[in-house]
C-alpha positions in Angstrom: 162.0 231.6 70.3 165.0 234.4 70.9 162.9 236.6 70.0 159.8 235.9 71.9 161.7 235.2 75.1 163.0 239.3 74.3 159.3 240.0 74.0 158.6 238.3 77.4 161.7 240.2 79.1 160.5 243.7 77.8 157.3 243.3 78.8 158.2 241.7 82.7 160.9 244.4 83.0 158.5 247.5 82.0 155.5 246.1 84.1 158.2 245.8 87.2 160.2 248.2 86.4 157.3 251.3 86.5 156.1 249.5 89.5 159.4 249.9 91.5 159.3 253.6 90.6 155.8 254.3 91.3 155.0 252.0 94.3 158.6 252.1 95.9 156.9 252.2 99.4 155.0 248.8 98.7 158.3 247.1 97.8 160.1 248.3 100.5 157.6 246.8 102.7 157.7 243.5 101.2 161.5 243.3 100.7 161.3 243.5 104.8 159.4 241.1 105.1 161.2 239.0 103.2 164.7 240.2 104.8 162.9 239.2 107.9 161.3 236.1 106.8 164.5 234.0 107.1 165.9 231.3 105.5 162.4 230.3 103.5 162.2 233.7 101.8 165.5 232.9 100.7 164.3 229.5 99.5 161.6 231.6 97.5 163.6 234.2 96.1 166.1 231.4 94.9 163.4 229.2 93.3 162.2 232.0 91.5 165.2 233.5 90.1 166.4 229.9 88.9 163.6 229.9 87.4 163.8 232.7 85.3 166.7 232.7 84.7 166.9 229.0 83.8 164.3 230.4 81.1 166.4 232.9 79.6 169.6 231.0 79.3 167.5 227.9 77.7 166.1 230.1 75.3 168.2 232.7 74.8 171.7 232.1 74.1 173.0 234.9 72.3 176.3 236.3 72.5 176.6 239.7 70.0 174.6 243.2 70.7 172.3 244.2 72.6 170.3 240.8 72.7 173.8 239.8 74.8 172.5 242.0 78.1 169.5 239.5 78.5 171.7 236.3 78.1 174.0 237.8 80.6 170.8 239.2 82.9 169.8 235.3 82.3 173.1 233.7 83.8 173.3 236.7 86.9 169.5 235.6 88.0 170.7 231.5 87.8 173.6 232.4 90.3 172.1 234.7 92.3 169.4 232.0 92.7 171.6 229.3 93.1 173.6 231.5 96.7 170.2 232.0 97.5 169.2 228.2 97.5 172.5 226.5 98.6 173.3 229.4 101.4 170.4 230.8 102.4 171.4 233.0 105.2 173.0 235.4 102.8 169.9 236.9 101.3 169.0 238.4 104.9 172.5 239.4 105.2 172.3 241.4 101.7 169.3 242.6 102.4 170.2 244.3 105.8 173.4 246.1 104.1 171.0 247.4 101.5 168.0 247.8 103.7 169.2 251.8 104.1 169.1 252.1 100.9 166.0 250.2 99.3 163.9 253.8 98.1 167.1 254.8 96.0 168.1 250.9 94.7 164.6 250.7 93.7 163.9 253.9 91.8 167.4 253.7 90.2 167.2 249.7 89.3 163.3 250.6 87.9 164.9 253.2 85.7 167.3 251.2 84.6 165.0 248.3 83.9 161.9 250.7 82.4 165.2 251.6 79.7 166.2 247.9 78.8 162.9 247.2 78.1 162.3 249.8 76.1 165.6 248.8 74.1 164.4 245.3 74.0 
């Protein structure tokens, strides 16, 4: 099952990473919509993070080698989702701080997760 989760994550990371790089402006517009969407957007983002993170944590509890990175990502997603769900105003504040750097962050993060996808 752990290998299946790695394949799923690898495919997901690859597609998202390439999308972040190739369509950064579309993602920036979407992020602005999320930022201005208020607390409701935070709840949706929190739910998505909790669902993906808890799936990874439940089926990929690996603490050795490169595969450990995926477990850490799952735990991070659970923690991030919990913050967004329990403190919904946090997301808009965080994204407001990050807004001037959206394109740089998206392209850098996109490149990083493409590399992670290839490693998985």
